[in-house]
C-alpha positions in Angstrom: -0.4 -0.1 -0.1 3.1 2.8 0.8 4.2 2.0 -2.5 1.6 2.5 -4.6 0.7 5.8 -2.3 3.8 7.0 -3.1 3.5 6.0 -6.6 0.5 8.0 -6.8 2.0 10.6 -5.5 4.3 11.3 -7.8 2.1 10.8 -11.1 0.1 13.6 -9.0 3.2 15.8 -8.8 4.5 15.0 -12.4 1.0 15.3 -14.0 0.3 18.4 -12.1 3.4 19.9 -12.7 2.6 19.0 -16.6 -0.9 21.2 -16.3 0.3 24.0 -14.2 2.8 24.3 -17.0 0.4 24.0 -19.9 -2.0 26.3 -19.0 0.9 29.6 -17.7 2.4 28.7 -21.0 -1.1 29.5 -22.7 -1.9 32.7 -20.5 1.5 34.0 -20.4 2.5 33.6 -24.2 -0.6 32.0 -26.2 0.8 33.5 -29.5 4.1 32.0 -29.2 2.2 28.8 -29.0 0.2 29.3 -31.9 2.8 29.9 -34.3 4.9 26.6 -33.3 1.4 25.0 -32.9 0.4 26.0 -36.4 3.3 25.0 -38.2 3.2 21.5 -37.9 -1.2 22.1 -37.9 -2.4 24.6 -39.7 -5.7 26.0 -38.5 -7.2 29.2 -37.9 -6.6 30.7 -34.7 -10.4 29.8 -33.5 -9.9 26.7 -34.1 -6.6 26.3 -32.1 -8.2 28.0 -29.6 -11.8 25.8 -28.8 -8.9 22.9 -29.6 -6.2 23.8 -27.1 -8.8 24.7 -24.2 -10.3 21.5 -24.7 -8.1 19.5 -24.3 -6.4 21.4 -21.0 -9.9 20.7 -19.8 -10.0 16.8 -20.9 -6.3 16.7 -19.0 -7.7 18.1 -15.5 -10.4 16.1 -15.8 -7.8 12.7 -16.0 -5.4 14.3 -13.9 -7.9 14.6 -10.9 -10.1 11.8 -11.7 -7.0 9.1 -12.0 -4.3 10.9 -10.0 -5.6 13.0 -7.4 -8.8 11.2 -5.9 -6.7 7.0 -5.9 -4.3 9.3 -4.4 -6.1 10.9 -1.4 -8.2 7.5 -1.5 -5.0 5.7 -0.7 -3.8 8.6 1.9 -7.0 8.2 4.1 -6.7 3.6 3.8 -3.5 4.4 5.2 -4.3 7.4 8.0 -7.5 4.9 9.5 
């Protein structure tokens, strides 16, 4: 149980960091991200915004369901 708890702790830290970096990049430098991505995947700015924020929302939900919730559940089990 302890090993599984540590596994989910590190998954939460790593994926949380990725989510935070992705969010910061989209807030602070959206034009640079758009220019880089449109070189590989030509699309309009409106389509880019919809795609990025949809994927960001999906990643956040997956992060919460598959990383944070199991980690918190294991912490509750271990502390009882």
